[in-house]
Biotite code that builds the C-alpha atoms (Angstrom):
import biotite.structure as struc

atoms = struc.array([
    struc.Atom([0.001, 7.079, -11.748], chain_id="A", res_id=1, res_name="MET", atom_name="CA", element="C"),
    struc.Atom([-1.970, 3.921, -11.499], chain_id="A", res_id=2, res_name="VAL", atom_name="CA", element="C"),
    struc.Atom([-5.123, 2.559, -9.370], chain_id="A", res_id=3, res_name="ASP", atom_name="CA", element="C"),
    struc.Atom([-3.624, 1.693, -5.727], chain_id="A", res_id=4, res_name="PHE", atom_name="CA", element="C"),
    struc.Atom([-4.603, -2.162, -6.692], chain_id="A", res_id=5, res_name="GLU", atom_name="CA", element="C"),
    struc.Atom([-2.931, -5.024, -3.880], chain_id="A", res_id=6, res_name="SER", atom_name="CA", element="C"),
    struc.Atom([-2.804, -7.144, -1.075], chain_id="A", res_id=7, res_name="GLY", atom_name="CA", element="C"),
    struc.Atom([-3.612, -5.590, 2.041], chain_id="A", res_id=8, res_name="CYS", atom_name="CA", element="C"),
    struc.Atom([0.222, -5.373, 3.762], chain_id="A", res_id=9, res_name="PRO", atom_name="CA", element="C"),
    struc.Atom([-0.828, -6.311, 7.272], chain_id="A", res_id=10, res_name="VAL", atom_name="CA", element="C"),
    struc.Atom([0.921, -8.917, 8.529], chain_id="A", res_id=11, res_name="ALA", atom_name="CA", element="C"),
    struc.Atom([-0.911, -11.781, 9.367], chain_id="A", res_id=12, res_name="GLY", atom_name="CA", element="C"),
    struc.Atom([-4.464, -10.101, 7.212], chain_id="A", res_id=13, res_name="CYS", atom_name="CA", element="C"),
    struc.Atom([-6.057, -12.557, 5.192], chain_id="A", res_id=14, res_name="SER", atom_name="CA", element="C"),
    struc.Atom([-6.775, -11.035, 1.903], chain_id="A", res_id=15, res_name="ASN", atom_name="CA", element="C"),
    struc.Atom([-2.897, -10.674, 1.676], chain_id="A", res_id=16, res_name="ASN", atom_name="CA", element="C"),
    struc.Atom([-3.045, -12.834, -1.604], chain_id="A", res_id=17, res_name="LYS", atom_name="CA", element="C"),
    struc.Atom([-6.210, -11.207, -2.434], chain_id="A", res_id=18, res_name="SER", atom_name="CA", element="C"),
    struc.Atom([-6.437, -8.224, -4.963], chain_id="A", res_id=19, res_name="LEU", atom_name="CA", element="C"),
    struc.Atom([-7.732, -5.429, -3.078], chain_id="A", res_id=20, res_name="LEU", atom_name="CA", element="C"),
    struc.Atom([-8.955, -1.661, -4.241], chain_id="A", res_id=21, res_name="THR", atom_name="CA", element="C"),
    struc.Atom([-8.082, 0.862, -2.303], chain_id="A", res_id=22, res_name="TRP", atom_name="CA", element="C"),
    struc.Atom([-10.380, 3.701, -0.889], chain_id="A", res_id=23, res_name="HIS", atom_name="CA", element="C"),
    struc.Atom([-9.884, 6.894, 1.218], chain_id="A", res_id=24, res_name="HIS", atom_name="CA", element="C"),
    struc.Atom([-11.886, 6.201, 3.774], chain_id="A", res_id=25, res_name="HIS", atom_name="CA", element="C"),
    struc.Atom([-12.221, 10.223, 4.318], chain_id="A", res_id=26, res_name="ASP", atom_name="CA", element="C"),
    struc.Atom([-14.190, 10.454, 1.237], chain_id="A", res_id=27, res_name="CYS", atom_name="CA", element="C"),
    struc.Atom([-14.247, 6.763, -0.517], chain_id="A", res_id=28, res_name="GLY", atom_name="CA", element="C"),
    struc.Atom([-12.911, 8.511, -3.713], chain_id="A", res_id=29, res_name="ALA", atom_name="CA", element="C"),
    struc.Atom([-10.546, 5.237, -5.995], chain_id="A", res_id=30, res_name="THR", atom_name="CA", element="C"),
    struc.Atom([-6.946, 6.297, -4.477], chain_id="A", res_id=31, res_name="GLU", atom_name="CA", element="C"),
    struc.Atom([-4.003, 5.557, -7.573], chain_id="A", res_id=32, res_name="THR", atom_name="CA", element="C"),
    struc.Atom([0.385, 5.425, -6.258], chain_id="A", res_id=33, res_name="ILE", atom_name="CA", element="C"),
    struc.Atom([2.712, 6.719, -8.431], chain_id="A", res_id=34, res_name="ASP", atom_name="CA", element="C"),
    struc.Atom([6.018, 5.097, -8.767], chain_id="A", res_id=35, res_name="CYS", atom_name="CA", element="C"),
    struc.Atom([7.594, 7.068, -5.836], chain_id="A", res_id=36, res_name="GLU", atom_name="CA", element="C"),
    struc.Atom([4.665, 5.461, -3.921], chain_id="A", res_id=37, res_name="GLY", atom_name="CA", element="C"),
    struc.Atom([2.581, 8.857, -2.759], chain_id="A", res_id=38, res_name="VAL", atom_name="CA", element="C"),
    struc.Atom([-1.263, 7.297, -3.052], chain_id="A", res_id=39, res_name="VAL", atom_name="CA", element="C"),
    struc.Atom([-3.742, 10.027, -3.839], chain_id="A", res_id=40, res_name="ARG", atom_name="CA", element="C"),
    struc.Atom([-7.097, 9.494, -4.152], chain_id="A", res_id=41, res_name="CYS", atom_name="CA", element="C"),
    struc.Atom([-9.428, 10.648, -6.990], chain_id="A", res_id=42, res_name="ARG", atom_name="CA", element="C"),
    struc.Atom([-10.759, 13.491, -5.078], chain_id="A", res_id=43, res_name="LYS", atom_name="CA", element="C"),
    struc.Atom([-6.799, 14.511, -5.408], chain_id="A", res_id=44, res_name="ASP", atom_name="CA", element="C"),
    struc.Atom([-6.509, 14.291, -1.703], chain_id="A", res_id=45, res_name="HIS", atom_name="CA", element="C"),
    struc.Atom([-2.670, 13.204, -1.230], chain_id="A", res_id=46, res_name="ASN", atom_name="CA", element="C"),
    struc.Atom([-2.594, 11.256, 1.096], chain_id="A", res_id=47, res_name="LEU", atom_name="CA", element="C"),
    struc.Atom([1.493, 10.208, 1.233], chain_id="A", res_id=48, res_name="GLY", atom_name="CA", element="C"),
    struc.Atom([3.888, 7.056, 0.948], chain_id="A", res_id=49, res_name="GLU", atom_name="CA", element="C"),
    struc.Atom([1.930, 4.251, 1.034], chain_id="A", res_id=50, res_name="PHE", atom_name="CA", element="C"),
    struc.Atom([4.908, 3.146, 3.491], chain_id="A", res_id=51, res_name="PHE", atom_name="CA", element="C"),
    struc.Atom([2.980, 5.033, 6.561], chain_id="A", res_id=52, res_name="LEU", atom_name="CA", element="C"),
    struc.Atom([0.049, 4.882, 5.771], chain_id="A", res_id=53, res_name="LEU", atom_name="CA", element="C"),
    struc.Atom([-2.731, 2.866, 7.572], chain_id="A", res_id=54, res_name="LYS", atom_name="CA", element="C"),
    struc.Atom([-4.510, -0.119, 5.893], chain_id="A", res_id=55, res_name="TYR", atom_name="CA", element="C"),
    struc.Atom([-7.890, -2.009, 6.361], chain_id="A", res_id=56, res_name="SER", atom_name="CA", element="C"),
    struc.Atom([-9.262, -4.131, 4.608], chain_id="A", res_id=57, res_name="CYS", atom_name="CA", element="C"),
    struc.Atom([-12.346, -6.274, 6.961], chain_id="A", res_id=58, res_name="GLY", atom_name="CA", element="C"),
    struc.Atom([-9.996, -9.133, 6.598], chain_id="A", res_id=59, res_name="GLY", atom_name="CA", element="C"),
    struc.Atom([-7.817, -8.509, 10.095], chain_id="A", res_id=60, res_name="HIS", atom_name="CA", element="C"),
    struc.Atom([-8.942, -7.159, 13.407], chain_id="A", res_id=61, res_name="SER", atom_name="CA", element="C"),
    struc.Atom([-7.940, -3.977, 15.329], chain_id="A", res_id=62, res_name="ASN", atom_name="CA", element="C"),
    struc.Atom([-9.741, -1.331, 11.826], chain_id="A", res_id=63, res_name="GLY", atom_name="CA", element="C"),
    struc.Atom([-6.788, 1.078, 10.802], chain_id="A", res_id=64, res_name="PHE", atom_name="CA", element="C"),
    struc.Atom([-3.544, -0.744, 10.726], chain_id="A", res_id=65, res_name="GLN", atom_name="CA", element="C"),
    struc.Atom([0.279, 0.230, 10.049], chain_id="A", res_id=66, res_name="TYR", atom_name="CA", element="C"),
    struc.Atom([1.702, -2.555, 7.443], chain_id="A", res_id=67, res_name="GLY", atom_name="CA", element="C"),
    struc.Atom([4.552, -4.365, 8.247], chain_id="A", res_id=68, res_name="SER", atom_name="CA", element="C"),
    struc.Atom([8.084, -4.459, 5.796], chain_id="A", res_id=69, res_name="TYR", atom_name="CA", element="C"),
    struc.Atom([7.383, -8.140, 4.013], chain_id="A", res_id=70, res_name="SER", atom_name="CA", element="C"),
    struc.Atom([3.732, -8.033, 4.416], chain_id="A", res_id=71, res_name="ALA", atom_name="CA", element="C"),
    struc.Atom([4.280, -4.823, 1.238], chain_id="A", res_id=72, res_name="PHE", atom_name="CA", element="C"),
    struc.Atom([6.034, -7.165, -0.361], chain_id="A", res_id=73, res_name="LEU", atom_name="CA", element="C"),
    struc.Atom([3.667, -10.149, -0.364], chain_id="A", res_id=74, res_name="ALA", atom_name="CA", element="C"),
    struc.Atom([0.742, -7.658, -0.798], chain_id="A", res_id=75, res_name="ALA", atom_name="CA", element="C"),
    struc.Atom([3.112, -5.809, -3.825], chain_id="A", res_id=76, res_name="LEU", atom_name="CA", element="C"),
    struc.Atom([4.147, -9.243, -5.860], chain_id="A", res_id=77, res_name="SER", atom_name="CA", element="C"),
    struc.Atom([0.512, -9.717, -7.027], chain_id="A", res_id=78, res_name="ILE", atom_name="CA", element="C"),
    struc.Atom([-0.163, -5.852, -8.188], chain_id="A", res_id=79, res_name="CYS", atom_name="CA", element="C"),
    struc.Atom([-1.145, -6.626, -11.765], chain_id="A", res_id=80, res_name="SER", atom_name="CA", element="C"),
    struc.Atom([-1.525, -2.915, -12.875], chain_id="A", res_id=81, res_name="ASN", atom_name="CA", element="C"),
    struc.Atom([2.010, -2.292, -12.781], chain_id="A", res_id=82, res_name="PHE", atom_name="CA", element="C"),
    struc.Atom([5.000, -2.714, -14.595], chain_id="A", res_id=83, res_name="GLY", atom_name="CA", element="C"),
    struc.Atom([7.794, -4.216, -13.655], chain_id="A", res_id=84, res_name="ALA", atom_name="CA", element="C"),
    struc.Atom([9.609, -0.565, -13.874], chain_id="A", res_id=85, res_name="ASP", atom_name="CA", element="C"),
    struc.Atom([7.079, 0.279, -11.721], chain_id="A", res_id=86, res_name="PHE", atom_name="CA", element="C"),
    struc.Atom([7.063, -1.757, -8.917], chain_id="A", res_id=87, res_name="ALA", atom_name="CA", element="C"),
    struc.Atom([10.583, -1.934, -9.127], chain_id="A", res_id=88, res_name="PHE", atom_name="CA", element="C"),
    struc.Atom([10.843, 1.711, -8.579], chain_id="A", res_id=89, res_name="LYS", atom_name="CA", element="C"),
    struc.Atom([8.167, 0.965, -5.423], chain_id="A", res_id=90, res_name="LEU", atom_name="CA", element="C"),
    struc.Atom([9.628, -2.245, -4.089], chain_id="A", res_id=91, res_name="THR", atom_name="CA", element="C"),
    struc.Atom([13.082, 0.121, -3.498], chain_id="A", res_id=92, res_name="GLN", atom_name="CA", element="C"),
    struc.Atom([11.188, 3.294, -1.853], chain_id="A", res_id=93, res_name="LYS", atom_name="CA", element="C"),
    struc.Atom([9.940, 0.348, 0.356], chain_id="A", res_id=94, res_name="LEU", atom_name="CA", element="C"),
    struc.Atom([13.405, -1.110, 1.295], chain_id="A", res_id=95, res_name="MET", atom_name="CA", element="C"),
    struc.Atom([15.108, 2.379, 1.640], chain_id="A", res_id=96, res_name="ASP", atom_name="CA", element="C"),
    struc.Atom([12.500, 3.400, 4.118], chain_id="A", res_id=97, res_name="ALA", atom_name="CA", element="C"),
    struc.Atom([12.455, -0.326, 6.423], chain_id="A", res_id=98, res_name="PHE", atom_name="CA", element="C"),
    struc.Atom([16.830, -0.066, 6.255], chain_id="A", res_id=99, res_name="GLN", atom_name="CA", element="C"),
    struc.Atom([16.258, 3.620, 7.674], chain_id="A", res_id=100, res_name="ASN", atom_name="CA", element="C"),
    struc.Atom([13.198, 2.971, 9.874], chain_id="A", res_id=101, res_name="GLY", atom_name="CA", element="C"),
    struc.Atom([11.130, 5.036, 8.461], chain_id="A", res_id=102, res_name="ARG", atom_name="CA", element="C"),
    struc.Atom([7.994, 2.912, 8.076], chain_id="A", res_id=103, res_name="MET", atom_name="CA", element="C"),
    struc.Atom([6.102, 3.145, 11.355], chain_id="A", res_id=104, res_name="PRO", atom_name="CA", element="C"),
    struc.Atom([6.184, -0.225, 12.209], chain_id="A", res_id=105, res_name="HIS", atom_name="CA", element="C"),
    struc.Atom([7.751, -3.361, 11.628], chain_id="A", res_id=106, res_name="ASN", atom_name="CA", element="C"),
])
């Protein structure tokens, strides 16, 4: 499990290539992500799989929005705290969700 730092996965967001540290909206704690793509916050709230969450970073309008497949790929590509195996597993998880219609928005 590592701190969840990535670009914003919302399509068209200006922060897509900016490394952001994500925080849980309800409690403010830093979020973490494991190699299965499950996001939790440091106060141990289980938030769910990263591709099912809504994101808000201030770089796009309309508050919290779902990420898109292509924006997730771009956002994950700049993650400096993920090792190669970790990044590969997250990318595989994302591709599987996209191919099986599990992503809420695309």
